[in-house]
Backbone bond lengths (Angstrom), bond angles and torsions (degrees), N, CA, C in turn:
res aa  C-N    CA-C-N  psi(-1)  N-CA   C-N-CA  omega(-1)  CA-C   N-CA-C  phi
1 M - - - 1.444 - - 1.534 108.45 -
2 A 1.323 116.66 138.43 1.442 121.37 -179.87 1.543 109.31 -70.67
3 S 1.301 115.63 157.72 1.466 120.76 178.95 1.528 110.24 -100.65
4 M 1.304 115.71 145.98 1.458 122.31 176.17 1.505 107.36 -92.34
5 K 1.346 115.47 136.41 1.472 120.54 -179.33 1.527 109.59 -93.47
6 Y 1.334 114.47 147.63 1.465 119.38 175.77 1.534 109.32 -142.15
7 S 1.319 114.54 159.50 1.466 121.04 171.19 1.526 106.73 -124.31
8 L 1.309 115.83 161.28 1.457 120.62 177.33 1.524 110.85 -101.09
9 V 1.301 114.69 137.24 1.487 119.68 176.48 1.530 107.11 -129.61
10 S 1.321 113.72 146.31 1.474 119.41 177.82 1.513 108.21 -93.13
11 K 1.323 115.64 133.27 1.460 120.34 177.05 1.505 107.36 -131.19
12 K 1.344 114.95 140.85 1.423 122.66 -179.84 1.521 111.02 -98.59
13 N 1.337 115.96 130.46 1.462 121.02 175.94 1.519 107.53 -72.53
14 R 1.313 117.69 121.94 1.471 121.84 -176.08 1.532 111.67 -63.46
15 E 1.319 117.20 -31.91 1.458 119.85 -175.60 1.535 111.33 -83.60
16 T 1.335 118.45 -43.87 1.467 120.72 -174.86 1.544 112.84 -98.61
17 G 1.337 118.21 -18.71 1.444 121.19 -176.38 1.518 113.16 80.25
18 E 1.317 117.55 -2.57 1.452 123.00 -178.12 1.532 109.12 -70.04
19 V 1.355 115.38 134.30 1.453 120.09 177.38 1.505 108.07 -104.35
20 R 1.367 113.85 129.08 1.462 120.43 -179.16 1.514 109.62 -130.65
21 A 1.308 116.30 155.61 1.480 122.09 178.54 1.534 107.78 -93.35
22 Y 1.342 114.61 135.04 1.473 121.55 178.25 1.527 108.61 -128.40
23 A 1.335 115.00 151.04 1.459 120.07 175.75 1.519 111.88 -83.60
24 N 1.313 116.46 137.09 1.460 122.45 173.31 1.531 106.91 -121.15
25 A 1.313 116.49 137.26 1.476 119.74 176.29 1.523 111.01 -64.99
26 V 1.317 115.61 138.02 1.462 121.53 173.55 1.500 107.07 -105.63
27 N 1.289 116.72 107.94 1.470 121.89 -174.88 1.517 110.91 -102.25
28 E 1.315 114.74 135.39 1.454 120.67 171.93 1.533 107.17 -109.56
29 S 1.312 113.99 143.58 1.468 119.18 -176.06 1.519 110.88 -94.07
30 L 1.319 116.12 136.72 1.458 121.94 176.27 1.543 107.73 -109.41
31 A 1.292 117.74 119.41 1.441 121.42 -176.48 1.524 111.37 -66.37
32 F 1.325 115.70 150.45 1.458 123.56 179.90 1.532 111.01 -52.29
33 E 1.337 114.98 -44.69 1.468 120.81 -177.81 1.526 110.64 -64.35
34 D 1.343 116.53 -36.82 1.489 119.69 179.34 1.535 110.34 -68.62
35 I 1.342 117.15 -36.68 1.449 120.53 176.49 1.533 108.70 -62.33
36 A 1.335 115.43 -44.76 1.475 120.14 -179.65 1.530 110.77 -61.21
37 K 1.321 116.96 -40.98 1.474 120.65 179.40 1.540 110.98 -64.67
38 Q 1.336 116.58 -41.82 1.463 120.49 177.67 1.510 111.81 -64.16
39 A 1.357 116.74 -42.90 1.456 120.85 -179.63 1.535 109.31 -66.18
40 A 1.320 117.94 -39.00 1.451 121.47 178.83 1.525 111.08 -64.32
41 A 1.327 116.79 -37.39 1.462 120.95 179.82 1.519 111.83 -66.29
42 E 1.337 117.09 -24.84 1.460 122.05 -177.96 1.528 112.81 -98.47
43 T 1.335 116.74 2.50 1.463 121.00 -178.35 1.528 109.70 -135.96
44 T 1.313 116.31 -169.29 1.450 121.32 179.43 1.524 112.68 -104.61
45 V 1.324 118.06 13.21 1.463 121.29 -179.67 1.518 111.05 -109.67
46 T 1.306 114.63 162.98 1.466 120.55 -177.91 1.539 109.58 -83.44
47 P 1.343 116.38 160.75 1.457 119.68 174.66 1.516 113.16 -56.20
48 T 1.340 116.01 -36.20 1.452 119.69 178.64 1.541 111.54 -66.14
49 D 1.319 117.08 -39.42 1.455 120.58 177.00 1.554 109.75 -63.95
50 V 1.303 116.09 -44.18 1.480 120.78 179.12 1.512 108.55 -58.62
51 E 1.334 117.66 -50.50 1.454 121.63 -178.90 1.531 111.14 -56.77
52 A 1.321 116.84 -44.11 1.458 121.23 -177.04 1.562 110.03 -62.32
53 V 1.319 115.81 -45.89 1.480 119.62 -179.80 1.516 111.39 -66.38
54 V 1.331 115.92 -43.71 1.473 117.84 -179.57 1.521 110.83 -67.28
55 R 1.313 118.99 -40.52 1.462 120.45 178.50 1.543 110.56 -60.95
56 A 1.312 117.61 -42.84 1.470 120.87 177.82 1.525 109.81 -63.84
57 T 1.331 117.92 -42.19 1.439 121.88 178.05 1.525 111.62 -61.43
58 L 1.328 116.81 -42.66 1.439 121.03 178.02 1.524 112.89 -64.34
59 D 1.332 116.27 -39.41 1.470 120.68 176.31 1.529 110.66 -61.39
60 I 1.316 117.30 -43.26 1.453 122.32 178.54 1.530 110.49 -63.86
61 A 1.359 114.84 -46.09 1.473 120.02 179.56 1.517 111.41 -59.63
62 K 1.349 115.80 -43.61 1.456 119.59 179.91 1.520 111.00 -60.24
63 R 1.331 117.14 -46.94 1.497 120.03 178.37 1.533 111.55 -60.05
64 Q 1.339 117.13 -41.19 1.451 120.92 179.79 1.530 112.24 -65.64
65 I 1.328 116.79 -43.59 1.468 120.26 178.62 1.528 110.07 -64.11
66 L 1.323 116.47 -42.66 1.498 119.42 177.77 1.490 112.03 -65.55
67 G 1.343 116.54 -20.63 1.454 121.32 174.42 1.523 113.90 -87.67
68 G 1.338 115.59 2.78 1.459 120.53 176.67 1.515 114.68 89.70
69 N 1.342 117.69 11.22 1.466 122.36 -175.75 1.537 112.46 -97.01
70 E 1.316 115.72 153.04 1.457 122.24 171.66 1.497 109.53 -79.43
71 I 1.303 118.41 150.23 1.461 123.44 177.33 1.521 108.13 -120.69
72 C 1.316 117.21 112.47 1.437 122.37 179.60 1.528 108.70 -85.48
73 L 1.322 117.19 122.53 1.469 122.72 -178.02 1.539 110.95 -107.53
74 G 1.323 115.21 35.37 1.445 119.97 175.81 1.506 113.75 62.98
75 K 1.315 116.72 -129.34 1.471 122.23 -176.67 1.509 112.75 -68.58
76 L 1.320 118.63 -11.29 1.452 121.77 179.49 1.532 110.33 -79.19
77 G 1.332 116.35 -53.02 1.461 120.02 -178.81 1.527 110.90 149.24
78 T 1.314 116.60 -157.28 1.450 123.09 -174.88 1.512 111.62 -129.88
79 L 1.327 115.17 135.36 1.469 121.54 172.12 1.524 107.02 -100.91
80 F 1.317 116.80 140.90 1.461 119.82 178.72 1.538 110.31 -150.88
81 P 1.338 115.27 146.09 1.490 117.53 178.46 1.528 111.40 -79.31
82 T 1.308 115.00 148.72 1.469 121.95 173.68 1.523 107.50 -138.23
83 F 1.303 114.94 162.16 1.467 119.41 172.26 1.515 108.53 -160.43
84 S 1.334 115.28 163.48 1.442 120.75 175.75 1.540 106.72 -119.53
85 S 1.325 114.89 164.67 1.471 117.40 -178.88 1.535 110.26 -144.46
86 E 1.299 115.38 164.13 1.441 120.42 170.27 1.526 106.95 -73.26
87 G 1.319 116.61 153.38 1.465 119.67 178.94 1.508 110.81 -96.45
88 T 1.307 114.60 161.58 1.459 122.21 177.15 1.521 109.90 -142.88
89 D 1.319 115.54 141.80 1.456 120.85 179.82 1.524 111.09 -66.61
90 D 1.315 116.42 -34.03 1.482 122.54 -176.03 1.525 109.08 -113.00
91 P 1.337 117.99 110.77 1.481 120.13 -179.51 1.537 112.98 -55.58
92 N 1.305 117.86 -26.59 1.473 120.90 177.48 1.524 112.72 -68.91
93 K 1.325 117.06 -17.72 1.462 120.30 -180.00 1.532 112.31 -94.39
94 F 1.323 116.47 0.14 1.466 119.12 179.79 1.515 109.24 -71.73
95 V 1.362 116.43 133.36 1.437 122.78 175.29 1.535 109.46 -126.85
96 P 1.333 117.61 147.95 1.489 119.60 -176.24 1.532 113.73 -56.01
97 T 1.335 119.64 -24.94 1.469 119.10 178.28 1.510 112.04 -67.29
98 M 1.307 118.80 -7.65 1.456 122.84 176.38 1.537 110.43 -81.55
99 I 1.299 116.15 -9.11 1.495 120.36 177.92 1.511 107.74 -79.17
100 K 1.316 117.12 129.96 1.477 123.10 -177.23 1.516 110.23 -130.55
101 K 1.295 115.36 167.22 1.480 123.44 172.47 1.521 114.18 42.79
102 V 1.299 116.43 72.07 1.458 122.78 174.80 1.522 107.88 -77.34
103 N 1.339 115.88 135.93 1.469 121.00 -176.85 1.511 110.88 -142.29
104 I 1.325 114.83 170.39 1.478 121.37 173.70 1.521 105.86 -119.41
105 R 1.298 117.81 131.67 1.462 123.52 177.23 1.528 108.68 -112.97
106 F 1.318 113.98 159.34 1.452 121.19 178.16 1.527 108.19 -124.87
107 R 1.287 116.26 133.61 1.477 123.03 175.57 1.512 106.42 -119.91
108 P 1.338 117.87 113.13 1.447 119.34 -178.88 1.534 112.12 -65.59
109 S 1.323 116.21 152.01 1.470 120.55 175.35 1.524 108.24 -65.42
110 T 1.316 116.26 164.00 1.453 121.55 178.80 1.521 109.41 -59.29
111 E 1.331 115.90 -41.26 1.467 120.76 179.75 1.523 111.42 -62.02
112 L 1.351 116.97 -48.23 1.471 119.97 -178.81 1.531 109.90 -66.60
113 A 1.330 117.68 -40.28 1.471 120.79 179.91 1.555 109.80 -61.08
114 A 1.297 116.39 -39.33 1.492 120.22 178.79 1.538 109.48 -65.79
115 E 1.315 117.35 -41.51 1.479 120.01 179.52 1.514 110.77 -67.29
116 L 1.351 117.78 -36.83 1.465 120.91 179.57 1.526 111.73 -63.76
117 K 1.344 115.64 -32.52 1.481 119.56 177.60 1.504 111.71 -64.64
118 K 1.329 116.81 -26.55 1.490 121.87 -179.45 1.520 112.77 -95.51
119 A 1.313 117.47 8.61 1.478 121.58 -173.52 1.523 111.20 -60.34
120 N 1.346 114.85 146.83 1.468 122.26 173.40 1.526 107.03 -99.45
121 F 1.325 115.95 149.17 1.442 120.26 -177.77 1.527 109.77 -127.70
122 V 1.316 116.50 138.68 1.482 122.04 176.50 1.525 107.97 -133.35
123 I 1.319 114.15 139.38 1.469 118.40 -178.87 1.524 109.39 -74.01
124 S 1.309 114.59 140.57 1.459 122.05 178.26 1.523 107.04 -104.64
125 P 1.295 119.50 128.62 1.470 119.43 -178.08 1.544 109.88 -63.51
126 T 1.311 114.86 138.66 1.443 121.56 178.27 1.536 109.85 -78.60
127 K 1.307 117.03 163.17 1.460 120.61 177.76 1.524 110.59 -60.31
128 K 1.345 116.92 -36.64 1.446 121.21 178.64 1.540 111.05 -61.42
129 L 1.340 116.67 -45.34 1.479 119.99 178.64 1.515 112.35 -64.22
130 I 1.363 115.87 -37.61 1.459 119.74 178.02 1.506 110.48 -66.30
131 R 1.341 118.05 -43.51 1.447 122.10 177.34 1.530 111.61 -58.02
132 E 1.378 114.52 -46.24 1.457 120.03 177.76 1.507 111.32 -60.37
133 A 1.321 118.78 -42.55 1.455 121.74 179.66 1.528 111.26 -63.74
134 V 1.319 117.23 -43.66 1.467 121.91 177.92 1.530 110.92 -61.11
135 K 1.346 115.38 -43.75 1.460 119.97 -179.78 1.557 109.32 -63.86
136 N 1.341 115.78 -43.12 1.473 117.98 179.44 1.534 111.20 -62.98
137 M 1.349 116.44 -39.76 1.465 119.01 178.58 1.516 110.80 -65.24
138 K 1.362 117.70 -40.55 1.469 120.23 178.43 1.508 110.53 -64.93
139 D 1.344 117.15 -41.10 1.439 120.75 178.37 1.547 110.83 -62.11
140 A 1.317 116.62 -43.13 1.441 121.78 179.59 1.557 110.65 -64.77
141 L 1.318 115.59 -39.42 1.451 120.41 177.21 1.523 110.60 -65.87
142 A 1.302 116.19 -43.94 1.480 121.05 178.10 1.506 110.62 -59.29
143 D 1.346 116.83 -42.78 1.476 120.55 178.81 1.531 109.62 -64.50
144 A 1.326 117.86 -38.77 1.460 121.29 -177.24 1.528 112.81 -70.60
145 I 1.342 118.07 -36.37 1.467 119.61 -175.87 1.520 113.55 -99.55
146 G 1.314 116.54 -5.69 1.454 119.75 176.22 1.498 114.59 111.43
147 P 1.337 117.97 155.25 1.455 123.07 -174.50 1.514 114.36 -71.17
148 D 1.340 118.73 -23.21 1.442 120.88 -175.73 1.531 114.58 -86.62
149 T 1.336 117.24 2.84 1.459 122.41 -175.99 1.514 110.45 -112.18
150 D 1.327 117.64 135.28 1.449 122.81 177.26 1.505 107.48 -89.93
151 P 1.367 119.67 118.61 1.477 120.09 -176.91 1.537 113.37 -66.03
152 D 1.329 116.84 -18.12 1.489 118.64 175.60 1.516 112.49 -81.30
153 N 1.308 117.06 -21.23 1.490 122.03 179.28 1.534 108.99 -132.14
154 P 1.320 118.23 76.81 1.473 121.61 -176.86 1.510 113.21 -65.06
């Protein structure tokens, strides 16, 4: 099973002022074309065929969601529209313009949810840690080759 990457961020509690470290997911993006290439490599169809079928499926899913329907994506899970609205004391006075913040939610399948519970996590170095490591390596190199030499321009 692949591991999920995370970084640590410090957040201050507004009420107590206490600063604590929390994990944030580090997400990498996989391009649509790359997904199509991977799917083609695991099947007998070309990347172009995969793209065509997936694009058509996405168009259908979009129309269905905009029509207020759930979209079942098999072993992945379900997409469904949600929204919130202003309240009214009298239901007869409710008008559709009171509906606000339309969103799409995702509910993982039972299978995916079970796998997520078993996920492995690995810390991903932050940009700050990488900068510090590079600086330390440059300092060590400068010490090794002498003080009169710039390690960036040998």
